[in-house]
ZAVOBA-876988 format. One line per 10 residues: number of its first residue (from 1); their letters; for each residue z, y negated, x of N, C-alpha, C. Coordinates in steps of 0.1 Angstrom, whole numbers, plus 2048, in hexadecimal, padded with zeros to 3 digits. Layout:
# ZAVOBA-876988
NUM	a	Z:Y:X:Z:Y:X:Z:Y:X; ...
END
This chain:
# ZAVOBA-876988
1	xxxxxxxxxx	E3D:CB7:3D8:E46:CC2:3D3:E41:CCF:3DA; E4A:CD7:3E0:E46:CE3:3E6:E41:CED:3DC; E37:CF5:3E1:E32:CFF:3D8:E3C:D0B:3D7; E3E:D0F:3CA:E47:D1A:3C7:E41:D27:3CB; E48:D2F:3D2:E43:D3C:3D6:E43:D46:3CA; E3A:D4F:3CA:E39:D59:3C0:E40:D65:3C4; E49:D6A:3BC:E51:D76:3BF:E49:D83:3BE; E4C:D8D:3C6:E45:D99:3C5:E47:DA0:3B8; E3D:DA6:3B2:E3D:DAC:3A5:E39:DBA:3A6; E3E:DC2:39C:E39:DD0:39C:E2A:DD1:399
11	xxxxxxxxxx	E23:DDA:3A0:E15:DDD:39D:E13:DEC:39D; E08:DF0:398:E05:DFF:398:E04:E04:3A6; E09:E10:3A8:E09:E16:3B5:DFD:E20:3B6; DF5:E1E:3C0:DE9:E27:3C2:DEA:E2C:3D0; DF1:E38:3D2:DF3:E3E:3DF:DE5:E42:3E5; DE4:E41:3F2:DD8:E46:3F9:DD8:E55:3F9; DCE:E5B:3FF:DCC:E69:3FF:DD8:E71:406; DDF:E6A:40F:DEA:E70:416:DF7:E6C:40F; DF7:E65:404:E03:E62:3FD:E0A:E55:400; E04:E4D:409:E0B:E40:40E:E06:E35:405
21	xxxxxxxxxx	E0F:E2A:404:E0B:E1E:3FD:E15:E13:400; E10:E07:400:E19:DFB:402:E14:DF0:3F8; E1E:DEA:3F2:E1B:DDF:3E9:E15:DD4:3F2; E0A:DCE:3ED:E03:DC4:3F6:E0B:DB8:3F9; E16:DB5:3F2:E1F:DAA:3F5:E2C:DAE:3FD; E2D:DBA:401:E39:DBF:407:E39:DBD:416; E42:DB4:41B:E44:DB1:429:E37:DAD:430; E2D:DA7:429:E20:DA4:430:E21:D9B:43B; E2B:D92:43C:E2C:D89:447:E32:D8E:454; E36:D9B:454:E3C:DA1:45F:E33:DAC:465
31	xxxxxxxxxx	E36:DAF:472:E2F:DBA:479:E35:DC7:473; E30:DD3:479:E35:DE0:474:E44:DE1:476; E49:DDC:481:E58:DDD:484:E5F:DD2:47E; E66:DD4:473:E6D:DC9:46C:E7C:DCB:46E; E82:DC0:472:E91:DC1:474:E98:DC0:467; EA5:DC4:468:EAD:DC3:45C:EAE:DB5:457; EAF:DAB:460:EB0:D9D:45C:EA3:D98:455; E98:D9D:45A:E8B:D99:453:E8A:D9F:446; E8E:DAC:444:E8E:DB2:437:E97:DAB:42E; EA3:DA8:432:EAD:DA1:42A:EA8:D93:425
41	xxxxxxxxxx	EA1:D8C:42F:E9B:D7F:42B:E90:D81:421; E87:D8B:423:E7D:D8D:419:E82:D90:40C; E8C:D99:40B:E93:D9C:3FE:E99:D90:3F7; E9F:D88:3FF:EA5:D7B:3F9:E9A:D73:3F3; E90:D70:3FB:E85:D68:3F6:E7E:D6D:3EA; E7D:D7B:3E9:E76:D81:3DE:E80:D85:3D3; E8C:D82:3D4:E97:D85:3CA:E96:D94:3C6; E96:D9D:3D0:E97:DAB:3CE:EA1:DB2:3D6; EA7:DBD:3D1:EAF:DC5:3D9:EA6:DD2:3DC; EAA:DD9:3E6:EA2:DE5:3E9:EAB:DF1:3EA
51	xxxxxxxxxx	EA4:DFD:3E8:EAB:E0A:3EA:EA0:E13:3F0; EA4:E1D:3F7:E9A:E26:3FD:E9D:E34:3F8; E92:E3B:3F5:E92:E49:3F2:E8B:E50:3FE; E92:E5A:403:E8D:E62:40E:E86:E6F:409; E7A:E72:40D:E73:E7D:408:E7C:E8A:40A; E82:E8B:416:E8A:E97:419:E94:E9A:40E; E9A:E90:408:EA5:E92:3FE:E9F:E92:3EF; E92:E90:3EE:E8C:E8E:3E1:E82:E9A:3DD; E80:EA3:3E7:E77:EAF:3E4:E7E:EBC:3E8; E78:EC7:3E4:E7C:ED4:3E8:E7A:ED5:3F7
61	xxxxxxxxxx	E83:EDD:3FE:E82:EDE:40C:E74:EE3:411; E6D:EEC:409:E60:EF1:40E:E56:EE6:40E; E57:EDC:405:E4D:ED1:404:E50:EC8:411; E5C:EC5:414:E5F:EBD:420:E5C:EC4:42C; E5E:ED1:42D:E5B:ED9:439:E4C:ED9:43B; E44:EDA:430:E35:EDA:431:E31:ECD:436; E37:EC2:432:E34:EB5:437:E37:EB4:446; E42:EB8:44A:E46:EB7:458:E3D:EC0:461; E37:ECB:45C:E2F:ED4:464:E20:ED0:464; E1C:EC6:45B:E0E:EC3:45B:E0A:EB7:464
71	xxxxxxxxxx	E13:EB4:46D:E10:EA8:476:E14:E9B:470; E1C:E9B:466:E22:E8F:460:E18:E85:45C; E0D:E89:455:E03:E7F:450:E02:E7F:441; E06:E8A:43A:E03:E8B:42C:E10:E8D:423; E14:E83:41C:E1F:E85:413:E1B:E85:404; E0E:E88:402:E09:E87:3F4:E10:E91:3EB; E16:E9B:3F0:E1C:EA5:3E7:E2A:EA0:3E2; E2E:E95:3E7:E3B:E8F:3E3:E3A:E88:3D6; E40:E8D:3CC:E40:E87:3BF:E4D:E7F:3BE; E4C:E72:3C1:E58:E6A:3C3:E5F:E68:3B6
81	xxxxxxxxxx	E6C:E6A:3B6:E74:E68:3A9:E79:E5A:3A8; E76:E54:39C:E7A:E46:399:E89:E46:398; E90:E3B:39E:E9E:E3A:39D:EA2:E39:38E; EAE:E3E:38B:EB2:E3E:37D:EB6:E31:377; EB9:E27:380:EBD:E1A:37B:EB0:E12:378; EB0:E0A:36E:EA4:E02:36A:E9F:DF8:374; E93:DF5:374:E8D:DE9:37C:E88:DEC:389; E89:DF8:38E:E84:DFB:39C:E75:DFD:39C; E6E:DF7:3A6:E60:DF9:3A8:E5D:DFC:3B7; E52:E03:3BA:E4F:E07:3C8:E4A:DFC:3D0
91	xxxxxxxxxx	E50:DFA:3DC:E4B:DF0:3E5:E43:DF7:3F0; E47:E03:3F4:E40:E09:3FF:E43:E18:400; E39:E20:403:E3B:E2E:406:E35:E2F:414; E3E:E32:41E:E39:E32:42C:E41:E3C:434; E3D:E3E:440:E44:E48:449:E4E:E40:451; E5A:E47:452:E65:E41:45A:E69:E4C:464; E73:E49:46C:E77:E52:477:E7A:E60:471; E81:E61:466:E85:E6D:460:E7C:E73:455; E6F:E6E:455:E66:E72:44B:E63:E68:441; E5B:E6B:437:E57:E61:42D:E62:E5B:425
101	xxxxxxxxxx	E61:E4E:422:E6A:E47:419:E63:E3F:40F; E69:E3D:403:E64:E34:3F9:E6E:E29:3F8; E69:E1D:3FA:E72:E11:3F9:E70:E0B:3EB; E7B:E0A:3E4:E7B:E04:3D6:E80:DF6:3D6; E7B:DEE:3CD:E80:DE0:3CB:E84:DDE:3BD; E8E:DD6:3BB:E92:DD2:3AD:E97:DC4:3AD; E93:DBC:3A3:E96:DAE:3A2:EA5:DAC:3A1; EAA:DA2:3A8:EB8:D9D:3A8:EB8:D8E:3A5; EC3:D8A:39F:EC4:D7B:39C:EC5:D74:3A9; EBF:D68:3AA:EBF:D60:3B6:ECD:D5B:3B9
END
């Protein structure tokens, strides 16, 4: 009988000194550059949907401007706002082309 995989679960978030963090089970089987197909496959296997919060739209302009002028290494001033819908948990806080993003996950029915 095949071994049943364990679905990703919410865990406490402990951001590093620069504000970054990734769930230890988030996309671990892929390299840094993940395709849309790989992300969709991972979400299906883990029975989660995702949504993204962009720092730029979640903070005052001066906080984002300070981030953009500091060499883009420290987003620790970003106090990420939890989505209003229930069930969302953080999968990753990382830098993207347009600045820091927070990727949220939420369980969906298989």
